[in-house]
C-alpha positions in Angstrom: -0.3 0.5 0.1 1.4 3.5 -1.0 1.2 6.0 1.6 2.5 9.9 1.3 2.5 11.7 4.4 3.1 15.5 4.9 4.1 17.4 8.0 5.8 20.6 8.7 3.3 23.3 8.2 2.0 26.0 9.9 1.7 29.4 10.8 4.3 31.8 10.0 5.1 35.5 9.6 5.7 36.9 6.0 10.1 36.5 5.5 9.8 33.2 7.6 10.7 30.0 6.7 9.1 26.3 6.9 10.5 22.4 5.7 7.9 20.6 4.7 8.8 16.1 4.8 6.8 13.8 2.9 7.2 10.2 4.6 6.9 7.8 1.6 6.1 4.1 2.0 5.1 1.4 -0.8 7.5 3.2 -3.2 10.8 4.3 -3.5 11.5 8.0 -4.0 14.3 7.9 -5.7 12.7 6.1 -8.8 10.0 8.4 -8.9 9.0 11.7 -9.7 8.1 13.4 -7.1 6.3 16.6 -6.9 5.0 19.0 -4.4 1.8 21.0 -5.4 -0.5 23.6 -3.5 -3.7 24.6 -3.5 -6.2 27.6 -2.0 -10.3 27.4 -1.4 -11.7 27.5 -5.7 -8.4 27.7 -7.2 -6.4 25.7 -9.4 -3.9 23.8 -7.5 -0.6 24.4 -8.8 2.6 22.7 -9.1 5.4 24.4 -6.7 8.5 22.0 -7.2 9.5 19.0 -9.1 12.1 16.3 -8.7 12.4 13.4 -10.8 14.1 9.9 -10.6 17.2 11.2 -11.8 17.7 14.5 -10.4 15.8 16.7 -12.8 14.3 19.7 -10.5 11.7 22.2 -11.8 9.9 24.8 -10.3 7.3 27.2 -10.6 8.5 30.8 -11.1 7.1 32.6 -8.8 9.2 30.3 -6.2 12.3 29.9 -7.9 15.5 31.4 -5.3 12.8 30.6 -2.8 11.7 27.3 -2.4 13.9 24.2 -2.8 13.4 20.4 -3.5 15.4 18.1 -1.6 15.0 14.2 -0.8 16.9 11.5 1.3 16.7 8.1 -0.5 17.6 6.2 2.5 14.2 7.9 5.0 12.5 7.7 1.7 11.5 11.5 2.5 10.9 14.1 0.0 11.4 17.8 1.7 10.5 21.0 0.8 12.5 24.0 2.0 10.5 27.0 1.8 12.5 30.2 2.6 11.2 34.3 2.6 7.8 33.2 2.6 5.2 35.6 1.3 1.2 35.6 2.3 0.4 34.7 -1.4 2.4 31.7 -0.4 -1.0 30.5 1.9 -2.2 27.1 0.8 -2.4 23.5 1.9 0.7 21.2 0.0 0.3 18.2 -1.5 3.6 15.7 -1.8 2.6 13.8 -5.0 4.0 10.7 -7.2 1.2 9.9 -9.9 -1.3 8.9 -9.4 -1.0 9.1 -5.5 -1.5 12.2 -3.1 -0.7 12.5 0.8 -3.8 14.5 3.1 -1.7 17.8 2.8 -0.4 20.4 5.1 -1.9 23.8 6.1 1.1 26.7 5.3 -0.2 30.0 6.1 1.8 33.1 6.1 0.6 36.2 7.6 1.5 39.9 6.9 
């Protein structure tokens, strides 16, 4: 059974940092494209960052230079380091590898 469990969300002031974690079981993160998405109510889900099995990374334009995706194959965990957070980063963040998705973790950035 494949499970993705996110953690690390919370309330932070603008300019602050958070690190999200996604602990994965049932599949190996090193052999998959792993992604972080975010969603705001009544808006379309947005891909924030992804890393392929070969290590290629991709970021949404408005998070480049602020967010970093990484993975620890030994811990089978994917991370999203988020720096210089802005109120518009407020969303539920989901860990994803097709066709699986976690339950999400709420990130709220206050101005």
